[in-house]
C-alpha positions as CSV (number, residue, x, y, z in Angstrom):
1,M,0.1,0.1,0.0
2,A,1.2,3.4,-1.4
3,G,2.5,5.7,1.6
4,S,1.9,3.1,4.5
5,R,3.5,3.2,7.8
6,P,3.9,0.8,10.9
7,P,1.2,0.5,13.4
8,T,1.1,2.1,16.3
9,T,1.9,1.0,19.8
10,N,-0.4,0.4,22.3
11,D,1.0,3.3,24.2
12,Q,0.9,5.8,21.5
13,P,-2.5,6.7,19.9
14,P,-2.4,6.8,16.3
15,T,-2.3,10.5,14.9
16,V,-4.6,11.3,12.3
17,V,-5.3,14.9,10.4
18,V,-8.5,15.3,8.8
19,F,-9.0,18.0,6.1
20,G,-13.2,18.5,5.5
21,G,-16.4,19.8,6.3
22,A,-18.0,20.4,9.3
23,N,-21.5,21.8,8.7
24,L,-25.0,22.3,10.9
25,D,-27.1,19.1,9.9
26,I,-31.0,20.1,9.7
27,I,-32.9,16.8,8.7
28,A,-36.7,17.2,8.7
29,R,-38.8,14.1,8.3
30,P,-42.8,14.8,7.7
31,D,-45.3,12.7,9.0
32,R,-47.0,12.0,5.7
33,S,-46.6,12.2,2.3
34,I,-45.5,15.8,1.2
35,Q,-48.7,18.4,0.0
36,P,-47.0,21.0,-2.1
37,G,-47.7,24.8,-1.0
38,V,-48.8,24.0,2.7
39,S,-47.3,23.7,5.9
40,N,-46.7,19.7,6.2
41,P,-46.2,18.7,10.1
42,G,-43.3,16.5,10.8
43,T,-39.9,16.6,13.1
44,V,-36.8,18.5,12.2
45,H,-33.4,17.6,14.1
46,T,-30.3,19.9,14.0
47,G,-27.0,18.9,14.8
48,A,-23.2,18.7,13.9
49,G,-22.1,17.1,10.9
50,G,-19.9,17.2,7.9
51,A,-18.1,14.6,6.5
52,G,-14.5,15.4,7.6
53,R,-15.7,16.4,11.2
54,N,-18.0,13.0,11.4
55,V,-14.9,10.9,10.6
56,A,-12.6,13.2,12.9
57,V,-15.1,12.6,16.0
58,N,-15.6,8.6,15.3
59,L,-11.7,8.7,15.1
60,A,-11.3,10.5,18.4
61,A,-14.3,8.0,20.1
62,L,-11.9,5.0,18.6
63,G,-8.9,6.3,21.1
64,A,-7.1,8.4,18.1
65,A,-5.6,11.9,18.2
66,A,-7.9,13.1,15.6
67,T,-7.2,17.2,14.5
68,L,-9.7,18.7,12.0
69,V,-8.6,21.5,9.5
70,S,-11.7,23.2,8.3
71,A,-13.7,26.3,7.9
72,V,-16.8,27.7,9.5
73,G,-18.5,30.8,9.8
74,N,-17.8,33.6,12.1
75,D,-21.6,32.9,13.8
76,A,-23.5,30.8,16.2
77,A,-23.4,27.9,14.2
78,G,-19.9,27.9,13.4
79,D,-19.5,28.6,17.5
80,Y,-21.7,25.3,18.2
81,L,-19.8,22.9,15.7
82,L,-16.6,23.9,17.1
83,A,-17.8,23.6,20.7
84,E,-19.5,20.0,19.7
85,T,-16.3,18.8,17.8
86,A,-13.8,19.7,20.9
87,R,-16.7,18.1,23.1
88,A,-15.9,15.2,21.1
89,G,-12.1,14.9,21.7
90,V,-11.1,16.8,18.6
91,D,-8.4,19.1,18.3
92,V,-10.0,22.0,16.5
93,S,-7.4,24.4,16.8
94,R,-6.7,24.5,12.8
95,V,-10.5,25.4,12.3
96,V,-10.4,28.7,10.2
97,R,-13.4,31.1,10.7
98,V,-14.7,33.2,8.1
99,A,-16.7,36.2,8.2
100,D,-19.5,35.0,5.7
101,R,-21.4,32.2,6.7
102,S,-21.4,28.4,8.4
103,N,-21.8,25.2,6.4
104,Y,-24.9,23.9,6.2
105,Y,-26.7,20.5,5.1
106,V,-30.2,20.1,4.7
107,A,-32.2,17.2,3.9
108,L,-35.8,15.9,3.7
109,A,-36.0,12.5,4.3
110,G,-39.2,9.8,4.9
111,A,-41.1,12.0,2.2
112,G,-40.5,9.2,-0.5
113,P,-38.3,6.8,-1.8
114,E,-35.5,9.0,-1.9
115,V,-33.9,11.9,0.3
116,L,-33.8,15.2,-1.0
117,V,-30.4,17.2,0.2
118,V,-29.2,20.5,-0.3
119,S,-25.4,20.9,0.7
120,D,-24.2,24.5,1.3
121,M,-20.5,24.2,2.2
122,A,-19.5,27.6,1.2
123,A,-17.0,28.1,4.3
124,A,-15.2,24.9,3.8
125,E,-14.8,25.7,0.0
126,S,-13.0,29.2,0.9
127,L,-10.2,27.1,2.8
128,S,-7.4,28.3,0.9
129,P,-4.0,26.5,-0.2
130,A,-2.1,28.9,2.1
131,Q,-4.0,28.0,5.0
132,V,-3.7,24.3,4.3
133,H,0.2,24.4,4.0
134,A,0.6,26.0,7.4
135,T,-0.8,22.8,8.3
136,A,2.1,20.7,6.5
137,E,4.4,20.0,9.6
138,L,1.5,18.5,11.3
139,A,0.3,16.4,8.7
140,Q,3.5,15.3,7.7
141,R,4.1,13.8,11.1
142,A,0.4,11.7,11.1
143,H,-0.2,8.1,10.7
144,M,-2.7,8.9,8.7
145,V,-4.2,12.1,6.3
146,V,-7.7,12.3,5.6
147,I,-9.5,14.5,2.6
148,D,-13.2,14.9,1.7
149,A,-14.1,16.2,-1.4
150,N,-16.2,18.9,0.5
151,L,-12.9,21.5,0.0
152,H,-12.1,23.2,-3.1
153,P,-10.3,21.2,-5.7
154,Q,-6.9,23.9,-5.2
155,A,-7.0,23.0,-1.3
156,I,-7.7,19.5,-2.0
157,A,-4.4,19.5,-3.9
158,A,-2.3,21.7,-1.0
159,A,-3.8,18.9,1.6
160,A,-2.6,16.4,-0.7
161,A,1.1,17.8,-0.9
162,A,0.9,19.1,2.6
163,A,0.6,15.4,3.8
164,G,3.7,14.7,2.1
165,P,5.0,10.8,3.2
166,A,2.0,10.4,5.7
167,P,-0.4,7.9,4.1
168,L,-3.4,9.3,2.3
169,C,-7.4,8.5,2.7
170,L,-9.5,10.0,0.3
171,L,-13.4,10.7,0.6
172,P,-15.3,11.4,-2.2
173,T,-18.4,12.6,-0.4
174,S,-21.1,12.7,-2.7
175,P,-21.2,11.9,-6.7
176,A,-21.1,15.6,-7.7
177,K,-17.9,16.4,-5.4
178,A,-16.3,13.2,-6.1
179,P,-14.5,14.5,-9.5
180,R,-12.7,17.1,-7.1
181,L,-10.0,14.3,-6.2
182,A,-9.2,13.1,-9.6
183,D,-5.9,15.1,-9.4
184,V,-4.8,13.6,-6.4
185,V,-6.6,10.1,-6.4
186,D,-3.6,8.1,-7.6
187,H,-1.8,9.3,-4.3
188,A,-4.4,7.7,-1.9
189,S,-3.5,4.7,0.2
190,L,-7.3,4.3,1.5
191,I,-10.2,5.3,-0.8
192,V,-13.5,4.9,0.9
193,A,-16.8,5.5,-1.3
194,S,-20.4,4.6,-2.2
195,V,-21.9,3.1,-4.9
196,P,-22.9,6.3,-6.7
197,E,-19.1,7.9,-6.0
198,L,-17.4,5.1,-7.3
199,E,-19.3,5.8,-10.4
200,A,-18.6,9.2,-10.4
201,L,-15.1,8.3,-10.4
202,G,-15.7,6.4,-13.5
203,A,-16.8,3.1,-13.1
204,P,-19.4,1.6,-15.2
205,P,-22.9,1.5,-13.6
206,I,-23.0,-0.7,-10.8
207,A,-26.2,-2.7,-9.9
208,S,-24.9,-5.5,-7.7
209,A,-22.6,-6.5,-5.0
210,R,-20.3,-8.3,-8.1
211,D,-20.4,-5.0,-9.8
212,A,-19.4,-3.0,-6.8
213,L,-16.5,-5.1,-6.6
214,A,-15.3,-5.2,-9.7
215,A,-15.3,-1.5,-9.7
216,A,-13.5,-1.3,-6.5
217,A,-11.1,-3.9,-7.6
218,S,-10.4,-1.8,-10.8
219,L,-9.9,1.7,-8.8
220,R,-7.2,-0.6,-6.8
221,D,-5.9,-1.6,-9.5
222,R,-5.1,1.8,-11.1
223,T,-4.4,3.6,-7.8
224,G,-3.0,0.9,-5.6
225,A,-5.2,1.9,-3.0
226,L,-7.2,-0.2,-0.6
227,V,-11.2,0.2,-1.7
228,I,-14.0,0.1,0.2
229,V,-17.1,0.3,-1.1
230,S,-20.5,0.5,0.6
231,M,-24.0,-0.2,-0.8
232,G,-25.8,1.0,2.1
233,A,-28.4,-1.9,3.0
234,R,-27.2,-4.5,0.7
235,G,-23.6,-4.8,2.5
236,I,-19.8,-3.6,1.9
237,G,-17.0,-4.6,-0.2
238,L,-13.4,-4.5,-0.1
239,A,-10.4,-4.4,-2.7
240,G,-7.3,-5.3,-1.1
241,A,-4.7,-8.2,-1.3
242,E,-8.1,-10.2,-1.6
243,E,-11.8,-9.1,-2.5
244,L,-14.1,-9.7,0.1
245,W,-17.9,-8.8,0.4
246,L,-20.0,-8.7,3.6
247,D,-23.9,-8.2,3.5
248,A,-25.3,-5.4,5.6
249,L,-25.8,-6.3,9.3
250,P,-29.6,-6.4,10.4
251,V,-30.8,-3.3,12.0
252,A,-33.5,-1.0,12.5
253,V,-32.5,2.2,11.0
254,V,-33.2,5.2,12.4
255,D,-30.9,8.0,10.4
256,V,-28.6,7.1,7.6
257,T,-26.9,10.6,8.4
258,G,-23.1,9.9,9.1
259,A,-23.4,6.2,8.2
260,G,-20.4,6.5,5.4
261,D,-18.3,8.7,7.4
262,A,-18.5,5.9,10.6
263,V,-17.8,3.2,7.6
264,A,-14.4,5.3,6.9
265,A,-13.5,6.1,10.0
266,A,-13.2,2.5,11.3
267,A,-11.6,1.8,7.9
268,V,-8.6,4.4,8.8
269,W,-8.4,3.4,12.7
270,G,-8.3,-0.5,11.1
271,V,-5.4,0.8,8.7
272,V,-3.6,2.8,11.3
273,T,-3.5,0.5,13.7
274,G,-2.5,-2.5,11.9
275,L,-5.5,-4.9,11.7
276,S,-5.9,-7.4,8.9
277,E,-8.2,-6.3,5.8
278,R,-10.5,-8.9,6.9
279,E,-11.1,-7.2,10.7
280,M,-10.6,-3.8,9.1
281,V,-13.7,-4.4,6.7
282,G,-16.0,-5.7,9.8
283,L,-15.6,-3.0,12.2
284,A,-16.3,-0.8,8.9
285,R,-19.4,-2.3,8.5
286,A,-20.5,-2.5,12.3
287,A,-19.5,1.1,12.2
288,G,-21.9,2.0,9.7
289,A,-24.4,-0.6,11.4
290,M,-24.2,1.2,14.7
291,T,-24.6,4.8,13.2
292,V,-27.7,4.2,11.3
293,T,-29.8,3.0,14.4
294,V,-29.3,6.6,16.3
295,Q,-30.5,9.9,15.4
296,G,-27.6,12.2,14.3
297,A,-24.2,12.0,12.3
298,T,-22.4,10.1,14.9
299,H,-23.4,7.5,17.7
300,P,-22.6,8.5,21.1
301,A,-21.5,5.1,22.1
302,L,-19.2,4.4,19.4
303,S,-15.5,2.6,20.7
304,A,-13.6,0.1,19.6
305,A,-14.8,-2.3,21.9
306,A,-18.4,-1.5,20.9
307,L,-17.8,-2.4,17.3
308,R,-16.1,-5.5,18.2
309,A,-19.2,-6.7,19.6
310,Y,-21.4,-5.3,17.2
311,A,-19.4,-7.2,14.2
Protein backbone atom coordinates (compact mmCIF):
# COMPACT_ATOMS: atom_id res chain seq x y z
CA MET A 1 0.00 0.00 0.00
CA ALA A 2 1.42 3.41 -0.99
CA GLY A 3 2.55 5.62 1.85
CA SER A 4 2.03 3.00 4.53
CA ARG A 5 3.52 3.43 8.00
CA PRO A 6 4.09 0.96 10.81
CA PRO A 7 1.04 0.51 13.06
CA THR A 8 1.00 2.35 16.36
CA THR A 9 1.97 0.79 19.65
CA ASN A 10 -0.39 0.33 22.58
CA ASP A 11 1.01 3.34 24.45
CA GLN A 12 0.93 5.67 21.46
CA PRO A 13 -2.47 6.65 20.03
CA PRO A 14 -2.50 7.00 16.26
CA THR A 15 -2.56 10.56 14.97
CA VAL A 16 -4.90 11.44 12.12
CA VAL A 17 -5.30 14.82 10.44
CA VAL A 18 -8.63 15.32 8.66
CA PHE A 19 -9.10 17.98 5.99
CA GLY A 20 -12.79 18.42 5.27
CA GLY A 21 -16.18 19.83 6.04
CA ALA A 22 -17.95 20.61 9.31
CA ASN A 23 -21.56 21.64 8.94
CA LEU A 24 -24.86 22.07 10.72
CA ASP A 25 -27.16 19.18 9.80
CA ILE A 26 -30.86 20.03 9.47
CA ILE A 27 -32.93 16.90 8.90
CA ALA A 28 -36.70 17.20 8.35
CA ARG A 29 -39.06 14.21 8.38
CA PRO A 30 -42.72 14.77 7.42
CA ASP A 31 -45.37 12.74 9.22
CA ARG A 32 -47.01 11.82 5.93
CA SER A 33 -46.65 12.43 2.21
CA ILE A 34 -45.53 15.96 1.37
CA GLN A 35 -48.27 18.30 0.16
CA PRO A 36 -46.85 21.18 -1.91
CA GLY A 37 -47.76 24.74 -1.00
CA VAL A 38 -48.76 24.05 2.61
CA SER A 39 -47.08 23.60 5.98
CA ASN A 40 -46.46 19.87 6.42
CA PRO A 41 -46.43 18.46 9.99
CA GLY A 42 -43.28 16.58 10.93
CA THR A 43 -40.10 16.67 12.98
CA VAL A 44 -36.87 18.60 12.45
CA HIS A 45 -33.55 17.55 13.95
CA THR A 46 -30.45 19.73 14.02
CA GLY A 47 -26.96 18.63 14.96
CA ALA A 48 -23.27 18.83 14.15
CA GLY A 49 -22.17 17.01 11.02
CA GLY A 50 -19.99 17.17 7.95
CA ALA A 51 -17.96 14.32 6.45
CA GLY A 52 -14.56 15.43 7.74
CA ARG A 53 -15.93 16.41 11.12
CA ASN A 54 -17.83 13.12 11.50
CA VAL A 55 -14.75 11.08 10.61
CA ALA A 56 -12.63 13.02 13.11
CA VAL A 57 -15.21 12.59 15.89
CA ASN A 58 -15.51 8.86 15.24
CA LEU A 59 -11.73 8.48 15.20
CA ALA A 60 -11.46 10.29 18.53
CA ALA A 61 -14.09 7.91 19.94
CA LEU A 62 -12.02 4.96 18.72
CA GLY A 63 -8.93 6.30 20.50
CA ALA A 64 -7.08 8.29 17.86
CA ALA A 65 -5.61 11.75 18.32
CA ALA A 66 -7.68 13.47 15.63
CA THR A 67 -7.19 17.01 14.32
CA LEU A 68 -9.75 18.68 12.06
CA VAL A 69 -8.63 21.21 9.44
CA SER A 70 -11.67 23.03 8.11
CA ALA A 71 -13.43 26.40 7.93
CA VAL A 72 -16.69 27.42 9.58
CA GLY A 73 -18.54 30.69 9.88
CA ASN A 74 -17.81 33.33 12.47
CA ASP A 75 -21.37 32.97 13.72
CA ALA A 76 -23.52 31.01 16.15
CA ALA A 77 -23.52 27.94 13.92
CA GLY A 78 -19.72 28.03 13.76
CA ASP A 79 -19.51 28.40 17.55
CA TYR A 80 -21.76 25.38 17.96
CA LEU A 81 -19.81 23.23 15.51
CA LEU A 82 -16.49 23.99 17.18
CA ALA A 83 -17.84 23.40 20.68
CA GLU A 84 -19.49 20.08 19.80
CA THR A 85 -16.45 18.83 17.90
CA ALA A 86 -14.04 19.79 20.67
CA ARG A 87 -16.35 18.20 23.25
CA ALA A 88 -16.03 14.95 21.29
CA GLY A 89 -12.26 15.02 21.76
CA VAL A 90 -11.14 16.45 18.42
CA ASP A 91 -8.43 19.12 18.16
CA VAL A 92 -10.17 22.07 16.45
CA SER A 93 -7.30 24.55 16.79
CA ARG A 94 -6.69 24.37 13.02
CA VAL A 95 -10.29 25.24 12.06
CA VAL A 96 -10.46 28.65 10.38
CA ARG A 97 -13.30 31.11 11.08
CA VAL A 98 -14.66 32.99 8.05
CA ALA A 99 -16.81 36.09 7.97
CA ASP A 100 -19.47 35.03 5.51
CA ARG A 101 -21.44 32.02 6.74
CA SER A 102 -21.13 28.48 8.07
CA ASN A 103 -21.74 25.20 6.28
CA TYR A 104 -25.18 23.59 6.14
CA TYR A 105 -26.58 20.19 5.15
CA VAL A 106 -30.37 20.19 4.76
CA ALA A 107 -32.22 16.94 4.09
CA LEU A 108 -35.90 16.12 3.64
CA ALA A 109 -36.17 12.45 4.59
CA GLY A 110 -39.08 10.05 4.60
CA ALA A 111 -41.10 11.92 1.98
CA GLY A 112 -40.73 9.03 -0.49
CA PRO A 113 -38.12 6.51 -1.63
CA GLU A 114 -35.48 9.21 -2.07
CA VAL A 115 -33.94 11.65 0.41
CA LEU A 116 -33.78 15.20 -0.91
CA VAL A 117 -30.59 16.99 0.14
CA VAL A 118 -29.06 20.44 -0.30
CA SER A 119 -25.47 20.95 0.85
CA ASP A 120 -24.09 24.48 1.29
CA MET A 121 -20.36 24.21 2.07
CA ALA A 122 -19.36 27.79 1.28
CA ALA A 123 -17.19 28.16 4.38
CA ALA A 124 -15.31 24.89 3.84
CA GLU A 125 -14.78 25.73 0.19
CA SER A 126 -13.18 29.04 1.22
CA LEU A 127 -10.28 27.25 2.93
CA SER A 128 -7.24 28.42 0.94
CA PRO A 129 -4.15 26.50 -0.17
CA ALA A 130 -2.06 28.80 2.05
CA GLN A 131 -4.17 27.93 5.09
CA VAL A 132 -3.81 24.25 4.24
CA HIS A 133 -0.03 24.51 3.78
CA ALA A 134 0.24 26.01 7.28
CA THR A 135 -0.65 22.56 8.65
CA ALA A 136 1.96 20.66 6.62
CA GLU A 137 4.30 19.91 9.52
CA LEU A 138 1.44 18.45 11.54
CA ALA A 139 0.08 16.45 8.59
CA GLN A 140 3.44 14.96 7.66
CA ARG A 141 3.85 13.52 11.16
CA ALA A 142 0.41 11.88 11.12
CA HIS A 143 -0.18 8.17 10.82
CA MET A 144 -2.80 9.03 8.20
CA VAL A 145 -4.21 12.13 6.50
CA VAL A 146 -7.87 12.15 5.44
CA ILE A 147 -9.25 14.47 2.77
CA ASP A 148 -12.94 14.82 1.95
CA ALA A 149 -14.20 16.37 -1.26
CA ASN A 150 -16.09 19.21 0.43
CA LEU A 151 -13.02 21.40 -0.04
CA HIS A 152 -12.17 23.43 -3.13
CA PRO A 153 -10.06 21.43 -5.62
CA GLN A 154 -7.08 23.75 -5.02
CA ALA A 155 -7.29 23.12 -1.27
CA ILE A 156 -7.57 19.38 -1.93
CA ALA A 157 -4.38 19.50 -3.99
CA ALA A 158 -2.68 21.51 -1.26
CA ALA A 159 -3.77 19.01 1.41
CA ALA A 160 -2.42 16.08 -0.60
CA ALA A 161 0.88 17.93 -0.98
CA ALA A 162 0.92 18.86 2.72
CA ALA A 163 0.53 15.20 3.65
CA GLY A 164 3.97 14.49 2.24
CA PRO A 165 4.97 10.93 3.23
CA ALA A 166 1.88 10.32 5.37
CA PRO A 167 -0.62 7.74 4.04
CA LEU A 168 -3.61 9.41 2.42
CA CYS A 169 -7.30 8.48 2.69
CA LEU A 170 -9.75 10.03 0.23
CA LEU A 171 -13.50 10.42 0.77
CA PRO A 172 -15.46 11.42 -2.37
CA THR A 173 -18.34 12.69 -0.15
CA SER A 174 -20.95 12.80 -2.93
CA PRO A 175 -21.23 11.99 -6.65
CA ALA A 176 -21.25 15.71 -7.45
CA LYS A 177 -18.02 16.35 -5.53
CA ALA A 178 -16.13 13.12 -6.26
CA PRO A 179 -14.50 14.52 -9.44
CA ARG A 180 -12.66 17.05 -7.25
CA LEU A 181 -10.38 14.18 -6.20
CA ALA A 182 -9.34 13.29 -9.76
CA ASP A 183 -5.93 14.97 -9.58
CA VAL A 184 -4.94 13.35 -6.26
CA VAL A 185 -6.57 9.92 -6.44
CA ASP A 186 -3.33 8.26 -7.55
CA HIS A 187 -1.70 9.34 -4.26
CA ALA A 188 -4.26 7.55 -2.08
CA SER A 189 -3.52 4.64 0.23
CA LEU A 190 -7.20 4.21 1.12
CA ILE A 191 -10.39 5.23 -0.68
CA VAL A 192 -13.81 4.84 0.93
CA ALA A 193 -16.76 5.44 -1.39
CA SER A 194 -20.42 4.68 -1.98
CA VAL A 195 -21.58 3.09 -5.22
CA PRO A 196 -22.71 6.42 -6.77
CA GLU A 197 -19.36 7.95 -5.79
CA LEU A 198 -17.44 5.10 -7.44
CA GLU A 199 -19.48 5.67 -10.60
CA ALA A 200 -18.60 9.37 -10.42
CA LEU A 201 -14.92 8.36 -10.23
CA GLY A 202 -15.26 6.56 -13.55
CA ALA A 203 -16.75 3.14 -12.78
CA PRO A 204 -19.41 1.74 -15.14
CA PRO A 205 -22.97 1.50 -13.82
CA ILE A 206 -23.14 -0.70 -10.69
CA ALA A 207 -26.21 -2.88 -10.10
CA SER A 208 -24.96 -5.67 -7.84
CA ALA A 209 -22.42 -6.54 -5.17
CA ARG A 210 -20.35 -8.24 -7.88
CA ASP A 211 -20.37 -5.02 -9.92
CA ALA A 212 -19.37 -3.01 -6.86
CA LEU A 213 -16.45 -5.29 -6.07
CA ALA A 214 -15.31 -5.22 -9.69
CA ALA A 215 -15.40 -1.41 -9.68
CA ALA A 216 -13.46 -1.28 -6.41
CA ALA A 217 -10.88 -3.72 -7.78
CA SER A 218 -10.52 -1.65 -10.94
CA LEU A 219 -9.89 1.50 -8.88
CA ARG A 220 -7.37 -0.39 -6.77
CA ASP A 221 -5.56 -1.61 -9.90
CA ARG A 222 -5.40 1.97 -11.17
CA THR A 223 -4.27 3.65 -7.94
CA GLY A 224 -2.75 0.96 -5.73
CA ALA A 225 -5.08 2.05 -2.92
CA LEU A 226 -7.11 -0.15 -0.64
CA VAL A 227 -10.70 0.51 -1.74
CA ILE A 228 -13.86 0.10 0.36
CA VAL A 229 -17.25 0.41 -1.32
CA SER A 230 -20.57 0.69 0.50
CA MET A 231 -23.97 -0.28 -0.91
CA GLY A 232 -25.88 0.78 2.21
CA ALA A 233 -28.47 -1.84 3.13
CA ARG A 234 -26.97 -4.29 0.63
CA GLY A 235 -23.57 -4.51 2.27
CA ILE A 236 -19.95 -3.45 2.05
CA GLY A 237 -17.01 -4.62 -0.04
CA LEU A 238 -13.24 -4.35 0.00
CA ALA A 239 -10.65 -4.61 -2.75
CA GLY A 240 -7.21 -5.16 -1.27
CA ALA A 241 -4.90 -8.13 -1.11
CA GLU A 242 -8.13 -10.07 -1.57
CA GLU A 243 -11.68 -9.15 -2.48
CA LEU A 244 -14.24 -9.39 0.31
CA TRP A 245 -17.97 -8.77 0.50
CA LEU A 246 -20.02 -8.59 3.71
CA ASP A 247 -23.81 -8.37 3.68
CA ALA A 248 -25.25 -5.56 5.79
CA LEU A 249 -26.06 -6.31 9.41
CA PRO A 250 -29.82 -6.43 10.20
CA VAL A 251 -30.63 -3.28 12.20
CA ALA A 252 -33.57 -0.94 12.70
CA VAL A 253 -32.67 2.17 10.74
CA VAL A 254 -33.39 5.50 12.43
CA ASP A 255 -31.18 7.92 10.48
CA VAL A 256 -28.67 7.15 7.72
CA THR A 257 -26.86 10.48 8.12
CA GLY A 258 -23.15 9.93 8.80
CA ALA A 259 -23.15 6.16 8.23
CA GLY A 260 -20.61 6.37 5.42
CA ASP A 261 -18.39 8.61 7.53
CA ALA A 262 -18.45 6.03 10.33
CA VAL A 263 -17.44 3.35 7.82
CA ALA A 264 -14.54 5.54 6.71
CA ALA A 265 -13.39 6.26 10.26
CA ALA A 266 -13.38 2.58 11.19
CA ALA A 267 -11.44 1.78 8.01
CA VAL A 268 -8.84 4.42 8.85
CA TRP A 269 -8.64 3.11 12.41
CA GLY A 270 -8.10 -0.41 11.09
CA VAL A 271 -5.27 0.68 8.82
CA VAL A 272 -3.38 2.80 11.36
CA THR A 273 -3.66 0.13 14.07
CA GLY A 274 -2.48 -2.66 11.79
CA LEU A 275 -5.66 -4.76 11.61
CA SER A 276 -6.07 -7.37 8.92
CA GLU A 277 -8.17 -6.36 5.94
CA ARG A 278 -10.89 -8.82 6.96
CA GLU A 279 -11.09 -7.47 10.51
CA MET A 280 -10.95 -3.89 9.30
CA VAL A 281 -13.87 -4.23 6.88
CA GLY A 282 -15.84 -6.04 9.58
CA LEU A 283 -15.39 -3.12 11.95
CA ALA A 284 -16.25 -0.69 9.15
CA ARG A 285 -19.52 -2.54 8.54
CA ALA A 286 -20.27 -2.48 12.26
CA ALA A 287 -19.59 1.26 12.46
CA GLY A 288 -22.08 1.99 9.69
CA ALA A 289 -24.67 -0.31 11.25
CA MET A 290 -24.30 1.29 14.68
CA THR A 291 -24.59 4.80 13.31
CA VAL A 292 -27.89 4.29 11.49
CA THR A 293 -29.58 3.16 14.71
CA VAL A 294 -29.45 6.63 16.30
CA GLN A 295 -30.59 10.12 15.39
CA GLY A 296 -27.66 12.23 14.29
CA ALA A 297 -24.43 11.90 12.36
CA THR A 298 -22.35 10.07 14.98
CA HIS A 299 -23.15 7.37 17.53
CA PRO A 300 -22.44 8.58 21.10
CA ALA A 301 -21.41 5.09 22.27
CA LEU A 302 -19.02 4.30 19.42
CA SER A 303 -15.77 2.70 20.59
CA ALA A 304 -13.38 0.02 19.40
CA ALA A 305 -14.85 -2.42 21.95
CA ALA A 306 -18.41 -1.60 20.86
CA LEU A 307 -17.54 -2.22 17.20
CA ARG A 308 -15.96 -5.57 18.00
CA ALA A 309 -19.05 -6.58 19.96
CA TYR A 310 -21.31 -5.34 17.15
CA ALA A 311 -19.34 -7.12 14.44
